[in-house]
C-alpha positions in Angstrom: 0.0 0.0 0.0 2.9 2.4 0.8 4.4 1.6 -2.6 1.2 2.3 -4.4 0.8 5.6 -2.5 4.3 6.7 -3.4 3.6 6.1 -7.1 0.3 8.0 -7.0 1.9 11.0 -5.3 5.0 10.9 -7.4 5.6 14.6 -7.3 5.8 14.8 -3.5 7.9 11.5 -3.6 10.3 13.1 -6.0 10.5 16.2 -3.8 11.3 14.2 -0.7 13.9 12.1 -2.5 15.6 15.2 -3.8 15.6 16.8 -0.3 17.3 13.7 1.1 19.7 13.2 -1.8 21.2 16.7 -1.9 22.9 16.7 1.5 23.8 13.0 1.1 25.5 13.8 -2.2 27.5 16.6 -0.4 28.5 14.3 2.5 29.5 11.5 0.1 31.6 13.8 -2.0 33.3 15.3 1.0 34.2 11.8 2.4 35.6 10.6 -0.9 37.6 13.7 -1.5 39.0 13.7 2.0 39.8 10.0 1.8 41.5 10.5 -1.5 43.8 13.1 -0.1 45.1 10.6 2.5 47.6 8.0 1.2 47.2 4.3 1.8 50.4 2.6 3.1 51.0 1.2 -0.4 50.6 4.6 -2.1 52.8 6.3 0.5 55.5 3.6 0.1 55.3 3.9 -3.7 55.6 7.7 -3.5 58.5 7.6 -1.0 60.5 4.8 -2.4 59.3 3.7 -5.8 61.0 0.3 -6.2 63.6 1.1 -3.6 63.7 -0.8 -0.3 64.3 2.2 2.1 65.9 5.6 2.7 67.8 6.8 5.7 68.7 10.3 6.9 70.6 11.6 10.0 68.3 13.4 12.4 69.4 12.9 16.0 72.5 12.7 18.2 74.1 9.2 18.0 74.1 7.1 21.1 71.4 9.1 23.0 68.4 6.7 22.8 67.0 8.4 19.7 63.7 6.9 18.5 61.2 7.3 15.7 57.6 6.3 14.9 57.8 3.3 12.5 55.8 4.8 9.6 56.5 8.5 10.3 60.3 9.1 10.5 59.7 12.8 11.0 58.0 12.0 14.3 61.0 11.3 16.5 62.7 12.2 19.8 64.7 11.1 22.8 64.0 9.2 26.0 61.1 10.6 28.0 61.3 10.6 31.8 58.5 9.7 34.3 57.3 13.3 34.3 56.8 13.2 30.5 59.8 15.5 29.8 62.0 14.9 26.9 65.6 16.2 27.3 67.5 17.3 24.3 71.1 16.1 24.4 74.2 18.0 23.3 75.7 17.0 20.1 75.1 17.1 16.3 73.7 14.5 13.9 76.0 12.6 11.6 77.0 14.2 8.4 77.0 10.9 6.5 75.1 7.9 7.8 76.4 5.4 5.3 79.1 4.3 7.7 76.4 2.5 9.7 75.6 0.2 6.8 77.5 -2.9 5.6 80.4 -2.3 3.3 79.4 -2.5 -0.4 75.8 -1.5 0.2 74.5 0.3 -2.9 73.4 3.8 -2.0 71.8 6.7 -4.0 72.0 10.1 -2.3 69.2 12.5 -3.1 68.9 16.1 -1.9 65.7 18.1 -1.8 65.6 21.8 -1.4 65.0 25.0 -3.3 66.9 26.5 -6.2 66.7 29.9 -7.9 66.2 29.6 -11.6 66.8 32.5 -14.0 63.9 33.7 -16.1 63.5 36.4 -18.7 61.8 38.5 -16.1 64.4 37.9 -13.4 64.4 34.7 -11.3 62.0 32.3 -9.5 62.6 29.9 -6.6 61.4 26.4 -7.3 61.5 23.0 -5.4 64.5 21.1 -6.6 66.1 17.6 -6.2 69.7 16.9 -6.7 70.8 13.3 -7.5 69.9 10.6 -10.0 66.1 10.9 -9.4 65.6 9.6 -13.0 67.0 6.1 -12.1 64.4 3.6 -13.3 64.5 1.9 -9.9 62.6 4.8 -8.4 59.6 3.5 -10.2 56.4 5.4 -9.2 58.3 7.9 -7.0 59.8 9.7 -10.1 58.1 8.8 -13.4 59.5 9.8 -16.8 56.8 11.7 -18.6 58.5 12.8 -21.9 62.0 13.0 -23.4 65.1 11.1 -22.3 66.9 10.5 -19.1 70.1 12.6 -18.5 73.3 11.0 -19.5 75.8 13.9 -19.3 76.9 15.9 -16.2 75.2 19.0 -17.5 71.8 17.4 -18.2 68.7 18.0 -16.0 65.0 17.4 -16.0 61.9 19.4 -15.0 58.2 18.9 -14.4 55.8 19.7 -17.2 54.5 22.6 -15.1 58.1 24.0 -14.9 58.4 24.0 -18.6 55.4 26.3 -18.8 56.4 28.4 -15.8 59.9 29.0 -17.2 58.9 29.2 -20.8 61.2 26.3 -21.9 61.0 23.3 -24.2 62.8 20.0 -24.1 66.4 20.7 -25.3 66.5 24.3 -24.0 68.9 25.5 -21.4 68.0 25.8 -17.7 70.0 28.5 -16.0 70.4 28.8 -12.3 70.7 32.3 -10.9 74.4 33.0 -10.5 75.1 29.3 -11.1 75.7 26.7 -13.8 73.4 26.0 -16.8 71.9 22.6 -17.7 70.3 21.1 -20.8 66.7 20.0 -20.2 66.5 16.4 -21.6 63.0 15.6 -20.6 60.2 15.9 -18.0 59.8 14.0 -14.8 56.9 13.7 -12.4 57.5 13.5 -8.6 54.8 11.5 -6.7 55.1 13.7 -3.6 54.0 16.9 -5.4 50.8 17.8 -7.3 50.8 17.4 -11.1 50.5 21.2 -11.5 53.6 22.0 -9.3 56.7 23.3 -11.0 60.0 21.7 -9.9 63.5 20.9 -11.3 65.7 17.7 -11.1 69.5 18.3 -11.2 72.4 16.0 -11.1 74.2 15.1 -7.9 77.0 17.6 -8.3 74.4 20.5 -8.0 73.7 19.5 -4.4 75.3 22.7 -3.2 72.9 24.9 -5.2 69.9 22.9 -4.0 70.7 22.7 -0.3 67.8 21.5 1.8 67.8 18.0 3.3 69.5 14.8 2.0 68.3 11.2 2.0 70.3 8.1 1.1 68.2 5.6 -0.8 68.8 1.8 -0.6 67.9 -0.1 -3.8 68.6 -3.6 -2.4 69.0 -3.5 1.4 65.9 -4.4 3.3 65.5 -2.9 6.8 63.5 -4.7 9.4 62.1 -2.8 12.4 65.0 -4.1 14.5 67.4 -2.6 11.9 65.6 0.7 12.0 65.8 0.8 15.8 69.5 0.0 15.6 70.0 2.9 13.2 68.0 5.2 15.6 70.0 4.3 18.7 73.5 3.9 17.3 73.5 6.7 14.8 70.5 9.0 15.4 69.4 8.1 11.9 65.8 7.8 10.8 64.6 5.4 8.2 61.6 4.8 6.0 61.5 1.1 5.2 59.2 -0.7 2.8 59.1 -3.7 5.1 58.2 -1.7 8.2 55.7 0.6 6.4 53.6 -2.2 4.9 53.6 -4.2 8.1 54.1 -1.7 10.9 54.8 -2.9 14.5 52.9 -1.7 17.5 54.5 1.4 18.9 53.6 3.8 21.6 55.1 6.2 24.1 54.1 9.3 26.1 54.1 11.4 22.9 52.9 9.1 20.1 51.0 5.9 19.6 50.4 3.6 16.6 46.8 4.7 16.5 47.7 8.3 15.9 49.5 7.4 12.6 46.6 5.2 11.3 45.0 6.4 8.1 41.5 6.4 9.7 42.8 8.4 12.7 43.6 11.2 10.3 40.0 11.1 8.9 38.1 11.1 12.2 38.4 14.8 13.0 36.9 15.5 9.5 34.2 12.9 10.1 33.3 14.6 13.4 33.1 18.0 11.6 30.9 16.4 8.9 28.7 14.9 11.6 27.9 18.3 12.9 27.0 19.5 9.4 25.0 16.4 8.9 22.9 17.1 12.0 22.1 20.5 10.7 21.3 19.2 7.2 19.2 16.4 8.7 17.2 18.8 10.8 16.4 21.0 7.8 15.5 18.0 5.6 13.3 16.6 8.3 11.4 19.9 8.5 10.9 20.3 4.8 10.3 16.7 4.0 8.0 16.5 7.0 5.9 19.3 5.5 5.8 17.4 2.2 4.7 14.3 3.9 2.0 16.2 5.8 0.6 17.4 2.5 0.8 14.0 1.0 -0.8 12.3 4.1 -3.8 14.6 3.8 -4.1 13.7 0.2 -4.1 10.0 1.2 -6.7 10.4 4.0 -9.6 8.9 2.1 -7.6 5.9 0.9 -6.3 5.3 4.4 -9.8 5.7 5.8 -11.0 3.0 3.4 -8.2 0.8 4.6 -9.3 1.5 8.2 -12.9 0.7 7.3 -12.0 -2.8 6.2 -9.9 -3.7 9.3 -6.6 -1.8 9.3 -5.8 -0.5 12.7 -4.1 2.7 13.7 -0.7 1.1 13.7 -1.2 -0.2 10.2 -2.1 3.3 9.0 0.9 4.9 10.7 3.1 2.2 9.4 2.0 2.9 5.8 3.2 6.5 6.1 6.4 5.6 7.9 7.3 3.0 5.3 6.9 5.7 2.7 9.4 7.8 4.5 11.8 4.9 5.0 11.5 4.0 1.3 12.1 7.5 0.1 15.0 7.9 2.5 16.6 4.8 1.1 16.1 5.9 -2.5 17.3 9.4 -1.7 20.3 7.9 0.0 21.2 5.7 -2.9 20.7 8.5 -5.4 22.7 10.9 -3.2 25.6 8.5 -2.8 25.7 7.9 -6.5 25.7 11.6 -7.2 28.3 12.2 -4.6 30.6 9.7 -6.1 30.2 11.3 -9.5 30.9 14.8 -8.0 34.0 13.5 -6.2 35.3 11.9 -9.3 34.9 15.2 -11.2 36.6 17.2 -8.5 39.5 14.8 -8.2 39.9 14.7 -12.0 40.0 18.5 -12.2 42.0 19.0 -9.1 44.7 16.5 -9.9 45.7 18.6 -12.9 46.3 21.6 -10.7 48.2 22.0 -7.4 45.9 19.8 -5.3 47.4 16.5 -4.1 45.2 13.4 -4.5 46.6 10.0 -4.0 43.9 8.1 -5.8 40.1 7.6 -5.8 39.4 6.2 -2.4 35.8 5.3 -1.6 35.3 4.7 2.2 32.5 2.2 1.9 32.2 1.8 5.6 31.4 5.5 6.1 29.1 5.5 3.1 27.1 2.7 4.6 26.7 4.9 7.7 25.6 7.8 5.4 23.0 5.5 3.8 21.7 4.5 7.2 21.5 8.2 8.1 19.5 8.9 5.0 17.0 6.2 5.9 16.7 7.6 9.4 16.1 11.1 8.1 13.4 9.8 5.7 11.7 7.8 8.4 11.8 10.7 11.0 10.4 13.0 8.3 7.3 10.8 8.1 6.9 10.2 11.8 4.7 13.2 12.7 2.4 12.9 9.7 2.2 9.1 10.4 1.3 9.9 14.0 -1.4 12.3 12.8 -2.8 9.8 10.3 -3.0 7.2 13.1 -5.2 9.5 15.2 -7.6 10.4 12.3 -11.3 9.6 12.6 -12.0 7.2 9.7 -15.7 8.2 9.4 -14.9 11.9 9.2 -12.1 11.2 6.7 -14.5 9.2 4.5 -16.9 12.1 4.5 -14.0 14.5 3.6 -14.9 16.7 6.6 -12.2 19.0 8.1 -12.1 20.8 11.4 -10.1 24.0 11.8 -6.9 23.4 13.8 -6.4 25.3 17.0 -3.2 25.6 19.0 -2.8 23.3 21.9 -2.3 25.3 25.1 0.6 23.2 26.4 2.7 23.7 23.3 3.2 27.5 23.5 3.7 27.2 27.2 6.4 24.6 26.8 7.8 26.5 23.8 8.0 29.7 25.9 9.8 27.8 28.7 12.3 26.5 26.2 12.9 29.9 24.7 13.4 31.5 28.1 15.6 28.6 29.2 17.7 28.8 26.1 18.4 32.6 26.5 19.1 32.0 30.2 21.5 29.1 29.5 23.4 31.3 27.0 23.8 34.3 29.3 24.5 32.3 32.5 27.2 30.2 30.7 28.8 33.4 29.2 29.1 35.0 32.7 30.3 31.7 34.1 33.1 31.4 31.6 34.1 35.1 32.1 34.2 34.5 35.9 36.2 31.3 35.6 38.7 32.9 33.2 39.2 35.8 35.7 40.4 33.4 38.4 42.8 30.6 38.9 40.4 28.4 40.9 40.1 25.9 38.1 43.2 24.5 36.3 43.6 25.1 32.6 42.9 21.4 31.9 39.8 21.4 34.1 36.5 20.5 32.4 34.8 23.4 34.2 36.8 25.8 32.0 35.3 24.4 28.8 31.9 23.0 29.8 30.1 26.4 30.1 31.4 27.4 26.7 29.3 24.7 25.1 26.3 26.1 26.9 26.7 29.3 25.0 25.9 27.4 21.8 23.5 24.9 23.3 21.2 27.6 24.7 20.2 29.0 21.4 19.5 25.5 20.0 17.2 24.9 22.9 15.5 28.3 22.1 15.0 27.1 18.5 13.1 24.1 19.7 11.0 26.4 21.8 10.2 28.4 18.7 9.3 25.1 16.9 6.9 24.1 19.6 5.3 27.6 19.6 5.1 27.7 15.8 1.4 27.0 15.5 0.6 29.6 18.2 2.8 32.2 16.5 0.9 31.6 13.2 -2.4 31.8 15.0 -1.3 35.1 16.6 0.0 36.5 13.3 -3.3 35.5 11.7 -5.3 37.5 14.2 -3.0 40.5 13.8 -3.2 40.4 10.0 -6.9 39.8 9.8 -7.5 43.6 9.6 -4.7 44.3 7.1 -6.6 43.2 4.0 -8.4 40.3 2.4 -5.2 38.8 0.9 -3.3 39.0 4.2 -6.3 37.6 6.1 -6.7 34.6 3.8 -2.9 33.9 3.6 -2.4 34.0 7.4 -5.5 31.9 8.1 -4.3 29.3 5.5 -0.8 29.2 7.2 -2.4 28.8 10.6 -4.9 26.2 9.5 -2.1 24.1 7.9 0.5 24.4 10.6 1.8 20.9 9.9 3.0 22.3 6.6 3.9 25.8 7.6 5.7 25.3 10.9 8.4 22.9 9.6 9.0 25.3 6.7 9.7 28.3 8.8 11.6 26.2 11.3 13.9 25.1 8.5 14.4 28.7 7.4 15.0 29.7 11.1 17.7 27.0 11.4 19.4 28.2 8.2 19.3 31.9 9.2 20.5 30.9 12.7 23.6 29.3 11.4 24.2 32.2 9.0 23.7 35.0 11.5 25.8 33.1 14.1 28.7 32.7 11.7 28.3 36.3 10.4 28.2 37.9 13.9 30.9 35.8 15.4 33.3 36.2 12.4 32.7 39.9 12.3 33.6 40.3 16.0 36.7 38.2 15.5 37.7 40.1 12.4 37.3 43.4 14.2 39.3 42.1 17.1 42.0 41.0 14.7 42.0 44.4 13.1 42.4 46.1 16.5 45.3 43.9 17.4 46.9 43.7 14.0 50.6 44.2 14.0 51.7 46.1 10.9 55.2 45.4 9.7 54.9 48.5 7.6 52.2 50.9 6.4 49.6 48.9 4.3 50.8 48.3 0.8 54.5 48.9 1.7 57.4 46.5 1.5 59.0 45.5 4.8 62.4 43.8 4.8 63.6 42.8 8.3 67.2 41.9 8.7 67.8 38.9 10.9 71.0 37.1 12.0 72.4 34.6 9.5 72.7 30.8 9.7 76.2 30.9 11.2 75.7 33.8 13.6 75.3 33.5 17.4 71.8 34.9 17.2 72.9 38.5 17.3 73.8 40.7 14.3 77.0 42.6 14.5 77.3 46.1 13.0 79.2 45.0 9.9 76.7 42.2 9.1 73.8 44.6 9.7 75.2 47.1 7.2 75.7 44.4 4.6 72.2 43.2 5.2 70.9 46.8 4.8 72.6 47.3 1.5 71.1 44.0 0.3 67.6 44.9 1.5 67.8 48.3 -0.2 68.8 46.6 -3.4 65.8 44.3 -3.2 63.5 47.2 -2.6 64.8 49.2 -5.5 64.7 46.2 -7.8 61.0 45.8 -6.8 60.3 49.3 -8.2 60.3 51.2 -4.9 60.2 55.0 -5.2 61.1 55.6 -1.6 63.1 53.4 0.8 63.9 54.1 4.5 66.2 52.4 7.0 65.0 51.9 10.6 67.7 51.6 13.2 67.5 50.5 16.8 69.9 50.3 19.7 72.5 47.6 19.7 72.9 45.9 23.0 76.4 44.5 23.3 76.5 43.5 26.9 75.7 39.8 26.3 79.0 39.5 24.3 80.9 39.5 27.7 81.1 36.4 29.9 80.2 38.3 33.1 79.0 41.7 34.4 82.4 42.6 35.7 83.9 42.4 32.2 81.4 44.8 30.7 83.3 48.1 29.9 82.2 51.3 31.6 81.5 53.0 28.3 78.8 50.5 27.4 75.4 52.0 28.1 71.8 51.4 27.2 69.1 54.1 26.8 65.4 53.4 27.0 62.1 55.3 27.4 60.5 54.6 30.8 56.9 53.4 31.0 54.8 54.8 33.9 54.4 52.5 36.9 50.6 52.7 36.5 50.8 50.8 33.2 53.0 47.9 34.5 51.3 44.6 34.9 51.0 42.4 38.0 52.8 39.1 37.0 50.7 37.1 39.4 47.4 38.2 38.0 47.7 39.6 34.5 49.0 38.2 31.2 51.2 40.1 28.9 51.4 40.4 25.1 53.7 42.9 23.5 52.1 42.3 20.1 55.5 42.2 18.3 57.0 45.3 19.9 59.9 45.3 22.4 59.0 47.5 25.3 62.4 47.0 26.9 64.0 48.7 23.8 61.2 50.9 22.5 63.2 53.6 20.7 63.7 53.5 17.0 65.7 56.0 15.0 64.1 57.2 11.8 65.2 60.1 9.6 62.7 63.0 9.5 62.1 62.7 5.8 61.4 58.9 6.2 58.7 59.2 8.9 55.8 59.0 6.4 57.3 55.9 4.8 58.1 54.1 8.0 55.1 55.0 10.2 52.5 55.9 7.6 51.8 59.3 9.2 52.1 62.8 7.7 53.5 65.5 10.1 52.8 69.2 9.9 55.7 71.5 9.2 55.9 72.6 12.8 55.8 69.0 14.1 58.5 68.0 11.6 60.7 70.9 12.8 60.2 69.9 16.4 61.1 66.3 15.6 64.4 67.4 13.9 65.1 69.6 17.0 64.9 66.7 19.4 61.2 65.8 20.0 60.0 62.2 19.9 57.2 60.7 17.8 55.2 58.5 20.1 52.7 55.9 18.7 52.2 54.4 22.2 50.8 57.1 24.4 51.3 55.1 27.6 54.9 56.4 27.6 53.7 60.0 27.6 53.2 62.0 30.8 52.6 65.8 30.9 53.4 66.1 27.1 56.8 64.4 27.3 58.5 61.1 27.7 61.2 60.1 30.2 64.5 58.9 28.9 67.0 57.1 31.1 70.5 55.8 30.3 71.8 52.8 32.3 75.3 51.3 32.6 75.9 48.1 30.7 76.7 46.3 34.0 73.1 47.1 35.3 71.6 45.7 32.1 73.7 42.5 32.5 72.5 42.1 36.1 68.8 42.7 35.3 68.6 46.0 37.2 66.9 47.9 34.3 63.1 48.3 34.0 61.6 46.0 31.4 58.5 48.3 30.8 56.2 45.3 31.2 56.0 43.9 34.7 55.8 45.3 38.2 59.0 44.6 40.1 58.9 41.4 42.1 60.1 41.6 45.7 62.9 39.1 45.1 64.1 40.8 41.9 67.2 42.9 41.8 66.6 46.6 42.8 66.4 48.9 39.8 69.7 50.8 39.4 70.0 54.5 39.3 70.4 55.7 35.7 73.5 57.4 34.7 71.5 60.1 33.0 67.8 61.1 32.6 66.1 63.5 30.2 62.6 64.4 29.2 61.8 64.7 25.5 58.9 66.6 24.1 56.3 64.0 22.8 54.5 64.3 19.5 51.7 61.8 19.9 50.7 60.3 16.5 47.7 58.2 15.7 49.4 55.1 14.2 48.4 51.5 14.3 50.3 48.8 16.2 53.7 48.5 14.5 57.4 48.0 15.3 58.0 51.7 15.9 56.6 52.6 19.3 58.8 55.7 19.8 60.9 57.4 17.0 63.6 59.9 17.3 65.7 61.7 14.7 69.3 60.4 14.1 70.7 63.6 15.7 68.7 62.9 18.8 69.9 59.3 19.0 73.5 60.5 18.6 73.0 63.0 21.4 71.6 60.3 23.7 74.8 58.2 23.0 72.8 55.4 21.5 74.8 52.7 19.6 72.6 52.1 16.6 72.2 49.2 14.2 70.0 49.0 11.1 67.0 46.7 11.8 64.8 46.8 8.8 64.1 48.5 5.5 60.7 49.9 4.6 59.8 50.9 1.1 56.9 52.2 -0.9 56.0 51.5 -4.5 53.8 53.4 -7.0 51.5 50.4 -7.2 51.2 47.3 -5.0 53.7 44.6 -6.0 52.3 41.8 -8.2 52.8 38.2 -7.2 55.5 37.8 -9.8 57.4 40.7 -8.3 56.9 39.2 -4.8 58.4 35.9 -6.1 61.4 37.8 -7.4 61.9 39.5 -4.1 61.8 36.2 -2.3 64.3 34.8 -4.9 66.6 37.7 -4.4 66.4 37.3 -0.6 67.3 33.6 -0.9 70.3 34.5 -3.0 71.5 37.4 -0.9 71.0 35.9 2.5 73.7 33.8 3.9 75.8 33.0 6.9 76.0 36.6 8.2 72.4 37.8 7.7 69.0 36.7 6.6 66.4 38.8 4.7 62.7 38.2 5.0 60.9 40.5 2.5 57.1 40.9 2.6 54.3 43.2 1.6 52.1 44.4 4.4 48.5 43.6 3.4 46.8 44.7 6.6 44.1 42.8 8.5 41.8 40.4 6.6 38.7 41.9 5.1 35.2 40.8 6.0 34.2 40.7 2.3 36.3 37.6 1.6 33.9 35.4 3.6 30.8 37.6 4.1 29.6 37.6 0.5 29.9 33.8 0.1 28.2 33.2 3.5 25.3 35.5 2.7 25.0 33.9 -0.7 24.8 30.4 0.9 22.2 31.6 3.5 20.1 33.2 0.8 20.2 30.1 -1.4 19.2 27.8 1.5 16.4 30.2 2.6 15.2 30.5 -1.0 15.2 26.8 -1.4 13.3 26.2 1.8 10.8 28.9 0.9 10.4 27.5 -2.6 9.5 24.1 -1.1 7.1 25.5 1.5 5.4 27.8 -0.9 5.2 25.2 -3.7 3.5 22.9 -1.2 1.1 25.7 -0.2 0.2 26.3 -3.8 -0.4 22.6 -4.4 -2.6 22.2 -1.3 -4.4 25.5 -1.9 -5.8 24.6 -5.3 -9.3 23.8 -4.0 -9.2 27.0 -2.0 -8.2 28.9 -5.2 -11.2 27.4 -7.0 -13.5 28.4 -4.2 -12.1 32.0 -4.2 -12.5 32.2 -8.0 -16.0 30.8 -7.8 -17.1 33.5 -5.4 -15.6 36.3 -7.5 -12.0 36.4 -6.2 -9.8 38.2 -8.7 -6.4 37.0 -10.0 -4.7 39.9 -8.2 -6.3 38.7 -4.9 -4.8 35.3 -5.5 -1.4 36.9 -6.2 -1.8 38.9 -3.0 -2.4 35.7 -1.1 0.8 34.3 -2.5 2.7 37.5 -1.5 1.5 37.3 2.1 2.2 33.6 2.4 5.8 34.1 1.3 6.1 37.1 3.7 4.6 35.2 6.6 6.6 31.9 6.2 10.0 33.5 5.3 9.5 36.5 7.6 8.7 34.4 10.7 11.6 32.0 9.9 14.1 34.7 9.2 13.2 36.8 12.2 13.2 33.8 14.6 16.5 32.6 13.2 18.2 36.0 13.4 16.9 36.6 17.0 18.4 33.3 18.1 21.5 33.6 16.0 22.8 36.7 17.8 22.6 35.0 21.2 25.9 32.9 20.9 28.0 36.0 19.7 26.6 38.0 22.6 27.5 35.2 25.0 31.0 34.9 23.5 31.4 38.7 23.8 30.6 38.5 27.5 32.9 35.6 28.2 35.8 37.3 26.3 35.9 40.2 28.8 35.6 42.9 26.2 38.1 41.5 23.6 35.2 40.7 21.3 32.7 43.6 21.2 29.0 43.4 20.4 29.2 46.7 18.6 31.3 45.0 15.9 28.3 42.8 14.9 27.0 44.2 11.6 23.5 44.9 13.0 22.6 46.9 9.9 23.4 43.9 7.7 21.4 41.5 9.9 18.4 43.9 9.8 18.7 44.2 6.0 18.7 40.4 5.8 15.7 40.0 8.0 13.7 42.6 6.0 15.0 42.2 2.4 15.1 38.4 2.2 11.4 37.8 3.1 10.4 40.7 0.9 12.3 39.3 -2.0 10.7 35.9 -1.5 7.3 37.4 -1.2 7.7 39.5 -4.3 8.9 36.5 -6.2 5.9 34.5 -5.1 3.7 37.3 -6.2 5.3 37.5 -9.6 4.8 33.8 -10.3 1.2 33.7 -11.6 -1.3 31.3 -9.9 -2.6 28.4 -12.0 -6.1 28.5 -13.4 -8.4 27.2 -10.7 -9.7 23.7 -11.1 -13.4 22.8 -10.7 -13.7 21.0 -7.4 -16.3 19.9 -4.9 -15.8 21.3 -1.4 -17.1 19.6 1.7 -18.5 21.7 4.4 -16.3 22.2 7.4 -18.1 20.8 10.5 
């Protein structure tokens, strides 16, 4: 009987199947794409080794109990004591691990790093390998695509994408920047990079140009787990062995376990995230499909009443409707899974040709079986309420076709109101609880009490949503009474919505759930983005180039003056090559006291000058946390030439302020240093700095800390307070002022402006130049300051998704309303109702359903952000929520839906027989 009813009502069956299939297709596609991005042991081994047996590489100190995870050599460490502490021993890894292998073992050394390749426009830095990667024994790890394998010492290979990137063809010359040239003999594909990635493969003698890390591959020697452990312990050498990877032993310690490296363990976090999305999608589908079942069940009343008259009991009638839901859930699940597999196949096929890495086409059948069960459950639950209603129907009245107007049950709005108030209370109470807990140290940071109330901030609004759902019929009834005086169209539309609450309430509940998610995400993200903008640390004014100068690879961690000057010259060269029209050097004080072994050996002429922060701004180390946001309060003075202030700080000074700056005034971006229009400067002896007797401008002095020394000299400088964002320069003085204060200066960074923002190609060239110019004495790290992220990057897609989901839910609800309203339309037309009246009814139905849903969802959606704002203690501010945008969404979206429903003309009314309502 259920099968026959599904065929008769094929339109509603198709609708329910589609509603179930859409989220199932998305879930299936997500699972397959995720699984395909995770390698199986066989795929990982083929990509790492090809046909080789193993590779080894030095990583730890020999003889110190070094260990590794069997299948993840990069996860390694040293012995862990009973307290869970791992102590790093002194010493260096081996330069060459081959001495640990038996004599005569065949070895292929391969290095992987980066290399700068010359192009017609300059240069570009690409991933590179050095060694015989084209050896046929590498099999799937390095696959010959086109051309021939190198035979001469000046032959090389590249990926297909590198040919396009460099504008080369097979047989052309590949030139390294400032290095040798090679003839490209063919193209090679590396399994560990995406097909669309550009890379080069050089002979072994180019290892110096490639740098990076080196591995020694073993074509013939098999390594058991015992062999790997011996290499770990004796030589601090890690190994990736085919034998171990394909049959890994059990492994666990305080840091790692075998389970954490399992392929499924990597998928479970994504599966959990998908489960949350599935619950939301399932709720929306249950609401909309439930509305469709409610309409279909009313169409089946006479047939079911006939079945009841010949002996079917209430359970039989309910079971007929439930079986329809189960069947449609099963069909929708199968169709959705099939569609999801097709979508995933298309995405993987398109993505594999770009820069996305897919290992294969992995279908997690176990999880897809769970998805199918979920689809069946959703379909069954969708039919549960209509089935319950059918089971309670009076068969005699159903045979007569009589209908009674529905009235709200008193208990439902009462319980709904209780849930709404409870949800709001839970949100606010949990927010205040989290704020209070965070302000004390009563609970440890790993205590459940620190995190449990945070969940209540989100659970509360969900409870409130269920309250709205329970009160839905009463809300419609109240709206109907209010709109009865608005006009005939509004009166009829609102009464129809209230009389058919089983169709209307699920529809606006689905809309409310969608808007809730959207408003929640919109509000929370806006607050976090605004918080990020307030705390954003600018390396330079927006759009400018910043090139910090860091110590080099062979330095002791501190730049000396000579290396700093060389780094400055290189940074200026990079800036000018990038098209900079203005470039400025920022200098800071060089502290040389740590170059001496003790305080007694610090010369008397070594001093250190700082600006003093008022005691009222110092933090209590026992109560407050500190964040300097990238600045150095203990050395806050930077030296900037007067003509470079605009370039470095992004502020324009008046002529009088600029003159005062040249005469000795200080530019102050952090007004905490200012008191009575000036800043306090103090010069301390180097010995005092060494002994920690100098203020750090962060913390209040502890009683057991050394007493602050008397400064050798103090001075007050006139302060010119500027409105500048958080940046490296907290206080700036002119070079002449720094010289007068006896500050020993050292260049710290170069800041440059360009007529137009640098393109990505120009940024690549800057990085390539920095790689080439950096070395043992200094390191350059150029970058373009973009400023904080913009809301538009995520706000427009989010609003688009919300609008599409609301429009889809509204289309389903209004389509069902039009379908079920056909007899009413015929009656209205029969008594003289005009076409415009019927259009007006459609307008008001759209406005009521979408309006109630959008308003309810928005009202509940702002609750979690308000709660998180309270618990953040003011870090996230409610004023940052885009209230105007939410209000526009609440007003414009229902109006757009209502207007669209008005524009779609009603069908010509069918002749029908209406039974009197008794």
